[in-house]
N, C-alpha and C positions, 0 to 999 in steps of 0.2 A: 683675052688675057685673064679672065676670071677662072678659066680652067687651070692655068698654070699655078695660080694662087691656091686653088683647091688641091692640086697635087702636092704642093709643098706642105700643106697642112696634114694631109693623109700620110705622107712618107717623109718625115723630117730626117735630115742627115744624121741626127743623133741616134735614131733607131738603126740605121744602116751600120753605124760604127759598132753598136752593141751586138749586131748579128755576125760581124766578121770573125770574132774568136770562135763562135759556135760552128760556123761553116768550116773554118780551118780544122777544127777538132774532128768534124765528120769526115773530112778528106783524109786525115791521118788514120782514123779508124778503118776506112775503106782500104787504105793502102796496107794495113796490117792484115786485113781479111782477104787480100787480093787472091792469094792462093792458099788453099788448104790441102795438105798432103798427108796421106796415110799409107802405111804398109799393111797389106792385108794378105791373109792366107785363105784362098778360095777352095772349099771342098768340092771336088768333082765326082765324088763317089756315086751320086745319083745317076750320072751318065752311064755307069756300068750296069744299071738295072734296065737299060733300054735296048732296043734291037741293035745288033752289032753295027749295022750300016748307018746308024744315026748317032752314034756315041759322040764323035768329035763335034758334030753340029750342035748337039744338045749341050756339050761342055762349053762351047763358045757362048751360047745363049745363057747358060748358067752364070758365067762370069759377069755378063752385062747385068743380069737381074741382081746378083749378089752385090755388085758395086753400086748399083742404083739404090738399093735398100740402105746400105751403109753410108752413102754420101747424100742421101735424101734428095735424089733427082729421079725423073722418069727414065726408063730404059733407053729411050730414044736420044737422051742427052749424053750417053756414055759412048766415048770413042776409044777404040782399041788400037794400040800400036801393032803394026804387022808382026813384030817380034813375039808378041803374046800369042798371036794366032799360030805362028810357026812352032812355038813350044808345045801348044796343044796338039797340033797335027804332026809332030815329029815322028811318032811311032805309027802313024797312019790313022785312018778313020775308026778302026775297031778298038784301038788301045790308047785312049787318052790318059794322061796322068791322073792319079787319084786326088791330087791337090796341087795347087800352084801358088807361088808367092808373087804378088804384084805390088806396084806402087800406083796409087790413085791420086791425081791432082785435080782439085775443083777450082775452077776459075770464076770470077765474079759474075759472068753472064750465065752461070749454071752448067756449063759444059764440063764434063769430067773426062780426063785423059787417063787411060790405063796403059802402063808400060811395065817392063821387067826392071826391077831395082838393080842398080849397079852394086856389086859386092866388093 
């Protein structure tokens, strides 16, 4: 029973009550930062300086790198919606667009989702 008395001395209930407002404030802050959303215009001009048969592949890679830099995450954490891929590949492998508008959402776990913005 000496251990129980020791625990009460170390962790009095008055300290727990004082921590409650701080913890609830942190939860509110995390809820506000739950999703960060940005509208970005990604330049894909660099892909036109590449061999014709690799242009669309490089454009897809460029979108992931660009979003990773702007959302401060590694490229592996960027997930692209299939609609973005279809827009890049719409005119074929040799003629990707010179730029593309996208919507990037960052989730609390660090994953970034890239999609086409609704207009």
